[in-house]
C-alpha positions as a LaTeX table, in Angstrom:
\begin{tabular}{lrrr}
\hline
Residue & $x$ (\AA) & $y$ (\AA) & $z$ (\AA) \\
\hline
Unk1 & 105.17 & 88.57 & 76.34 \\
Unk2 & 102.00 & 90.51 & 77.14 \\
Unk3 & 100.78 & 90.32 & 80.75 \\
Unk4 & 97.67 & 91.77 & 82.36 \\
Unk5 & 97.91 & 92.68 & 86.05 \\
Unk6 & 94.95 & 93.56 & 88.28 \\
Unk7 & 94.89 & 94.83 & 91.85 \\
Unk8 & 91.73 & 95.21 & 93.93 \\
Unk9 & 90.92 & 95.75 & 97.58 \\
Unk10 & 87.74 & 93.65 & 97.82 \\
Unk11 & 86.51 & 95.23 & 101.10 \\
Unk12 & 86.25 & 91.95 & 103.02 \\
Unk13 & 82.58 & 90.94 & 103.50 \\
Unk14 & 81.04 & 94.32 & 104.05 \\
Unk15 & 78.27 & 95.63 & 101.84 \\
Unk16 & 76.01 & 93.67 & 99.55 \\
Unk17 & 76.62 & 89.89 & 99.80 \\
Unk18 & 76.43 & 89.60 & 96.01 \\
Unk19 & 79.63 & 91.61 & 95.53 \\
Unk20 & 82.02 & 88.63 & 95.39 \\
Unk21 & 80.05 & 87.00 & 92.61 \\
Unk22 & 79.91 & 90.23 & 90.64 \\
Unk23 & 83.65 & 90.84 & 91.10 \\
Unk24 & 84.17 & 87.33 & 89.78 \\
Unk25 & 82.02 & 88.12 & 86.74 \\
Unk26 & 84.01 & 91.25 & 85.96 \\
Unk27 & 87.30 & 89.42 & 86.56 \\
Unk28 & 86.32 & 86.83 & 83.98 \\
Unk29 & 85.84 & 89.66 & 81.47 \\
Unk30 & 89.22 & 91.22 & 82.28 \\
Unk31 & 91.04 & 87.87 & 81.97 \\
Unk32 & 94.10 & 88.90 & 84.02 \\
Unk33 & 97.33 & 86.92 & 84.34 \\
Unk34 & 98.40 & 88.24 & 87.76 \\
Unk35 & 96.02 & 89.45 & 90.46 \\
Unk36 & 96.70 & 91.06 & 93.83 \\
Unk37 & 93.70 & 90.93 & 96.18 \\
Unk38 & 93.48 & 92.74 & 99.51 \\
Unk39 & 91.05 & 92.30 & 102.40 \\
Unk40 & 90.04 & 88.78 & 101.39 \\
Unk41 & 88.33 & 86.90 & 104.23 \\
Unk42 & 89.21 & 83.23 & 104.56 \\
Unk43 & 87.74 & 80.79 & 107.07 \\
Unk44 & 87.10 & 77.03 & 107.33 \\
Unk45 & 83.45 & 77.75 & 106.57 \\
Unk46 & 83.89 & 79.98 & 103.55 \\
Unk47 & 86.64 & 80.84 & 101.07 \\
Unk48 & 86.12 & 84.28 & 99.63 \\
Unk49 & 89.16 & 83.73 & 97.39 \\
Unk50 & 87.51 & 80.70 & 95.79 \\
Unk51 & 84.42 & 82.79 & 95.11 \\
Unk52 & 86.47 & 85.55 & 93.53 \\
Unk53 & 88.41 & 83.31 & 91.12 \\
Unk54 & 85.74 & 80.68 & 90.38 \\
Unk55 & 85.91 & 79.56 & 86.72 \\
Unk56 & 88.63 & 82.11 & 85.88 \\
Unk57 & 91.35 & 79.48 & 85.40 \\
Unk58 & 93.49 & 81.32 & 87.96 \\
Unk59 & 95.55 & 79.62 & 90.67 \\
Unk60 & 95.03 & 81.27 & 94.05 \\
Unk61 & 96.93 & 81.47 & 97.33 \\
Unk62 & 95.68 & 83.23 & 100.45 \\
Unk63 & 98.05 & 84.23 & 103.24 \\
Unk64 & 95.95 & 82.10 & 105.62 \\
Unk65 & 97.07 & 79.03 & 103.74 \\
Unk66 & 100.71 & 79.78 & 104.58 \\
Unk67 & 100.68 & 81.36 & 108.03 \\
Unk68 & 100.68 & 79.17 & 111.13 \\
Unk69 & 98.29 & 81.50 & 112.93 \\
Unk70 & 95.96 & 84.29 & 111.87 \\
Unk71 & 96.90 & 87.89 & 112.72 \\
Unk72 & 94.47 & 89.82 & 114.93 \\
Unk73 & 91.47 & 91.27 & 113.06 \\
Unk74 & 91.91 & 88.86 & 110.12 \\
Unk75 & 88.49 & 87.35 & 110.76 \\
Unk76 & 86.94 & 90.77 & 110.11 \\
Unk77 & 89.29 & 92.48 & 107.68 \\
Unk78 & 90.76 & 89.46 & 105.88 \\
Unk79 & 94.20 & 89.15 & 104.37 \\
Unk80 & 96.09 & 89.37 & 101.10 \\
Unk81 & 95.86 & 86.85 & 98.29 \\
Unk82 & 97.37 & 86.29 & 94.85 \\
Unk83 & 95.92 & 84.65 & 91.78 \\
Unk84 & 97.98 & 83.76 & 88.73 \\
Unk85 & 97.31 & 82.33 & 85.28 \\
Unk86 & 100.06 & 79.75 & 85.76 \\
Unk87 & 100.82 & 77.80 & 88.96 \\
Unk88 & 103.05 & 79.83 & 91.25 \\
Unk89 & 105.52 & 79.09 & 94.03 \\
Unk90 & 105.28 & 81.00 & 97.30 \\
Unk91 & 108.68 & 82.46 & 98.19 \\
Unk92 & 107.78 & 84.33 & 101.37 \\
Unk93 & 104.91 & 85.77 & 103.41 \\
Unk94 & 105.97 & 89.02 & 105.07 \\
Unk95 & 104.18 & 90.33 & 108.16 \\
Unk96 & 104.38 & 94.13 & 108.05 \\
Unk97 & 102.93 & 94.80 & 111.50 \\
Unk98 & 105.00 & 97.24 & 113.55 \\
Unk99 & 104.78 & 98.72 & 117.02 \\
Unk100 & 103.08 & 101.83 & 115.64 \\
Unk101 & 101.03 & 99.89 & 113.06 \\
Unk102 & 99.93 & 96.66 & 114.71 \\
Unk103 & 96.32 & 96.68 & 113.52 \\
Unk104 & 96.98 & 95.46 & 109.97 \\
Unk105 & 96.23 & 91.77 & 109.40 \\
Unk106 & 97.39 & 91.92 & 105.78 \\
Unk107 & 100.67 & 90.14 & 105.05 \\
Unk108 & 102.58 & 90.64 & 101.82 \\
Unk109 & 102.85 & 87.61 & 99.55 \\
Unk110 & 105.85 & 87.11 & 97.26 \\
Unk111 & 105.36 & 84.41 & 94.63 \\
Unk112 & 107.39 & 83.27 & 91.65 \\
Unk113 & 105.39 & 82.74 & 88.47 \\
Unk114 & 106.87 & 80.86 & 85.48 \\
Unk115 & 105.88 & 82.70 & 82.30 \\
Unk116 & 105.82 & 80.34 & 79.31 \\
Unk117 & 108.78 & 81.03 & 77.06 \\
Unk118 & 109.81 & 84.12 & 79.05 \\
Unk119 & 111.17 & 82.96 & 82.41 \\
Unk120 & 110.20 & 83.45 & 86.04 \\
Unk121 & 108.78 & 86.69 & 87.42 \\
Unk122 & 108.51 & 87.70 & 91.07 \\
Unk123 & 105.02 & 89.00 & 91.90 \\
Unk124 & 104.37 & 90.70 & 95.24 \\
Unk125 & 100.87 & 91.42 & 96.58 \\
Unk126 & 100.81 & 93.90 & 99.42 \\
Unk127 & 98.93 & 96.29 & 101.70 \\
Unk128 & 100.48 & 98.89 & 103.98 \\
Unk129 & 99.16 & 100.69 & 107.06 \\
Unk130 & 95.80 & 102.32 & 106.55 \\
Unk131 & 95.72 & 105.13 & 109.10 \\
Unk132 & 96.11 & 108.61 & 107.63 \\
Unk133 & 98.78 & 109.43 & 110.21 \\
Unk134 & 100.82 & 106.24 & 109.66 \\
Unk135 & 103.18 & 107.46 & 106.94 \\
Unk136 & 106.22 & 106.81 & 109.13 \\
Unk137 & 105.18 & 103.16 & 109.35 \\
Unk138 & 104.45 & 103.07 & 105.61 \\
Unk139 & 107.95 & 104.36 & 104.92 \\
Unk140 & 109.47 & 101.43 & 106.84 \\
Unk141 & 107.05 & 99.02 & 105.20 \\
Unk142 & 108.03 & 100.28 & 101.74 \\
Unk143 & 111.68 & 99.64 & 102.54 \\
Unk144 & 110.76 & 96.15 & 103.83 \\
Unk145 & 108.96 & 95.45 & 100.55 \\
Unk146 & 112.01 & 96.37 & 98.51 \\
Unk147 & 114.12 & 94.12 & 100.75 \\
Unk148 & 111.58 & 91.35 & 100.09 \\
Unk149 & 112.07 & 91.91 & 96.38 \\
Unk150 & 115.86 & 91.89 & 96.72 \\
Unk151 & 115.75 & 88.52 & 98.50 \\
Unk152 & 113.80 & 86.79 & 95.74 \\
Unk153 & 113.95 & 88.79 & 92.50 \\
Unk154 & 114.53 & 87.10 & 89.18 \\
Unk155 & 115.97 & 88.26 & 85.86 \\
Unk156 & 112.56 & 89.52 & 84.72 \\
Unk157 & 111.45 & 92.77 & 86.39 \\
Unk158 & 109.57 & 92.33 & 89.67 \\
Unk159 & 105.91 & 93.37 & 89.75 \\
Unk160 & 104.45 & 94.77 & 92.99 \\
Unk161 & 100.73 & 95.48 & 93.25 \\
Unk162 & 98.35 & 96.41 & 96.01 \\
Unk163 & 96.73 & 98.99 & 98.26 \\
Unk164 & 99.48 & 101.26 & 99.60 \\
Unk165 & 97.15 & 103.65 & 101.47 \\
Unk166 & 99.32 & 106.57 & 100.33 \\
Unk167 & 99.12 & 109.13 & 97.56 \\
Unk168 & 101.85 & 109.58 & 94.92 \\
Unk169 & 103.39 & 112.50 & 96.81 \\
Unk170 & 103.82 & 110.50 & 100.04 \\
Unk171 & 107.38 & 109.62 & 101.06 \\
Unk172 & 106.71 & 105.87 & 100.85 \\
Unk173 & 105.54 & 106.15 & 97.24 \\
Unk174 & 108.21 & 108.68 & 96.28 \\
Unk175 & 110.79 & 106.21 & 97.60 \\
Unk176 & 109.40 & 103.42 & 95.43 \\
Unk177 & 109.34 & 105.76 & 92.42 \\
Unk178 & 113.01 & 106.63 & 92.94 \\
Unk179 & 112.28 & 110.27 & 93.80 \\
Unk180 & 113.73 & 110.26 & 97.31 \\
Unk181 & 115.72 & 108.11 & 99.68 \\
Unk182 & 114.59 & 106.66 & 103.01 \\
Unk183 & 117.11 & 105.98 & 105.75 \\
Unk184 & 119.99 & 106.27 & 103.29 \\
Unk185 & 118.35 & 103.75 & 100.93 \\
Unk186 & 117.11 & 104.33 & 97.40 \\
Unk187 & 115.43 & 102.19 & 94.73 \\
Unk188 & 113.60 & 102.73 & 91.45 \\
Unk189 & 110.30 & 101.19 & 90.32 \\
Unk190 & 108.03 & 102.42 & 87.55 \\
Unk191 & 104.55 & 103.51 & 88.62 \\
Unk192 & 102.35 & 102.05 & 85.87 \\
Unk193 & 99.67 & 104.72 & 86.20 \\
Unk194 & 102.22 & 107.51 & 85.90 \\
Unk195 & 103.37 & 106.01 & 82.61 \\
Unk196 & 100.12 & 104.99 & 80.94 \\
Unk197 & 97.13 & 106.09 & 83.01 \\
Unk198 & 94.78 & 108.89 & 82.05 \\
Unk199 & 93.49 & 111.41 & 84.57 \\
Unk200 & 94.02 & 111.33 & 88.32 \\
Unk201 & 93.32 & 107.60 & 88.75 \\
Unk202 & 91.61 & 108.05 & 92.11 \\
Unk203 & 90.84 & 104.66 & 93.65 \\
Unk204 & 89.41 & 105.69 & 97.04 \\
Unk205 & 86.83 & 108.37 & 96.48 \\
Unk206 & 83.59 & 109.91 & 97.72 \\
Unk207 & 82.30 & 109.17 & 94.21 \\
Unk208 & 82.02 & 105.54 & 95.36 \\
Unk209 & 79.02 & 105.13 & 97.70 \\
Unk210 & 80.74 & 102.24 & 99.48 \\
Unk211 & 83.68 & 104.49 & 100.37 \\
Unk212 & 81.76 & 107.69 & 101.10 \\
Unk213 & 80.64 & 106.76 & 104.62 \\
Unk214 & 84.10 & 105.49 & 105.60 \\
Unk215 & 85.74 & 108.61 & 104.21 \\
Unk216 & 83.24 & 110.66 & 106.16 \\
Unk217 & 84.20 & 108.82 & 109.36 \\
Unk218 & 87.99 & 108.78 & 108.85 \\
Unk219 & 88.86 & 111.81 & 106.72 \\
Unk220 & 85.86 & 114.01 & 107.53 \\
Unk221 & 86.27 & 116.16 & 104.44 \\
Unk222 & 83.52 & 116.32 & 101.80 \\
Unk223 & 85.43 & 116.05 & 98.53 \\
Unk224 & 88.11 & 113.50 & 99.36 \\
Unk225 & 89.59 & 111.55 & 96.44 \\
Unk226 & 92.93 & 109.72 & 96.46 \\
Unk227 & 95.04 & 107.41 & 94.31 \\
Unk228 & 96.24 & 104.75 & 96.74 \\
Unk229 & 96.24 & 101.52 & 94.68 \\
Unk230 & 99.27 & 100.85 & 92.49 \\
Unk231 & 101.08 & 98.52 & 90.14 \\
Unk232 & 104.87 & 98.98 & 90.20 \\
Unk233 & 107.37 & 97.28 & 87.89 \\
Unk234 & 111.10 & 96.88 & 88.44 \\
Unk235 & 113.51 & 99.08 & 86.52 \\
Unk236 & 116.77 & 98.65 & 84.62 \\
Unk237 & 118.78 & 99.27 & 87.80 \\
Unk238 & 117.74 & 95.93 & 89.31 \\
Unk239 & 117.01 & 94.10 & 86.05 \\
Unk240 & 119.62 & 95.05 & 83.45 \\
Unk241 & 118.92 & 91.98 & 81.32 \\
Unk242 & 115.15 & 92.40 & 80.98 \\
Unk243 & 112.47 & 94.91 & 80.05 \\
Unk244 & 108.93 & 95.46 & 81.36 \\
Unk245 & 107.19 & 98.13 & 79.27 \\
Unk246 & 103.88 & 99.49 & 80.56 \\
Unk247 & 101.46 & 99.53 & 77.64 \\
Unk248 & 98.19 & 100.54 & 79.34 \\
Unk249 & 96.77 & 101.41 & 82.76 \\
Unk250 & 93.14 & 102.04 & 83.65 \\
Unk251 & 90.65 & 101.78 & 86.47 \\
Unk252 & 88.55 & 98.65 & 86.95 \\
Unk253 & 85.57 & 97.78 & 89.14 \\
Unk254 & 84.84 & 101.52 & 89.15 \\
Unk255 & 81.18 & 101.38 & 88.12 \\
Unk256 & 78.13 & 99.67 & 89.59 \\
Unk257 & 77.13 & 96.30 & 88.16 \\
Unk258 & 73.43 & 95.48 & 88.35 \\
Unk259 & 73.14 & 98.54 & 90.57 \\
Unk260 & 75.78 & 97.29 & 93.03 \\
Unk261 & 79.15 & 98.97 & 93.65 \\
Unk262 & 81.70 & 96.19 & 93.82 \\
Unk263 & 84.04 & 97.44 & 96.57 \\
Unk264 & 84.99 & 100.53 & 98.55 \\
Unk265 & 88.06 & 100.82 & 96.31 \\
Unk266 & 88.32 & 100.99 & 92.56 \\
Unk267 & 90.78 & 98.52 & 91.09 \\
Unk268 & 93.64 & 99.06 & 88.65 \\
Unk269 & 94.32 & 97.01 & 85.52 \\
Unk270 & 97.70 & 97.27 & 83.80 \\
Unk271 & 99.02 & 95.68 & 80.61 \\
Unk272 & 102.76 & 95.21 & 80.23 \\
Unk273 & 105.19 & 93.73 & 77.72 \\
Unk274 & 107.83 & 91.77 & 79.58 \\
Unk275 & 110.87 & 90.00 & 78.17 \\
Unk276 & 114.47 & 89.12 & 78.82 \\
Unk277 & 117.15 & 90.61 & 76.61 \\
Unk278 & 120.61 & 89.31 & 75.80 \\
\hline
\end{tabular}
């Protein structure tokens, strides 16, 4: 079965107020089956998630609809959300705040999605700590994400997508890619861009005017470009009776529409072939 996965940090409500509608327009063109959104602001007065998926046919869940109370800063920086072509079941919402990373209001969402004729797939939408110096926290968060997968995984390979705030050579990402252990633990997921992407795949870059000022404030280096947004798929080790082959990976939302840049991140779109085997 062919699946299209999209991940995008939508940059909460900063920037031009028309961005949500334009993201929606581009999303309709992409026609994804699984979407991981980050920094989606949700309030009783306004649902940014509804604006993003309007008329797409997608079923959406925002972490605010599951949590009993909103984490600090959620009113400003939003939370994570998923959208799926078929109705999904929420398995768990995981709060990744830690003592050295308590300023992240983004909880990870694990949902099970029934794929017609193929079986159930676990889809996890996530964001990890954003500070440049927070790799130690990101390492622990990466391990927590793999534990989340282990608690709920199905026969079909798990798909994890989101803004990991870390480059491919960071320990947290190397752990997910099966290139190193963390705390005596090791796993193996396929990095879709590594398999099928062309070029560096930078998703947070000074080439994006929406990101340039923030990079100037946080990084303070003039030519900063990073790949921090990923789609990972589970490997044979955890899913011996199924296959998820990455067919294509490319950037999305990486050009202005009607003169407006759609976010401070570029998104990633990945096509996979997923199936169980006997």
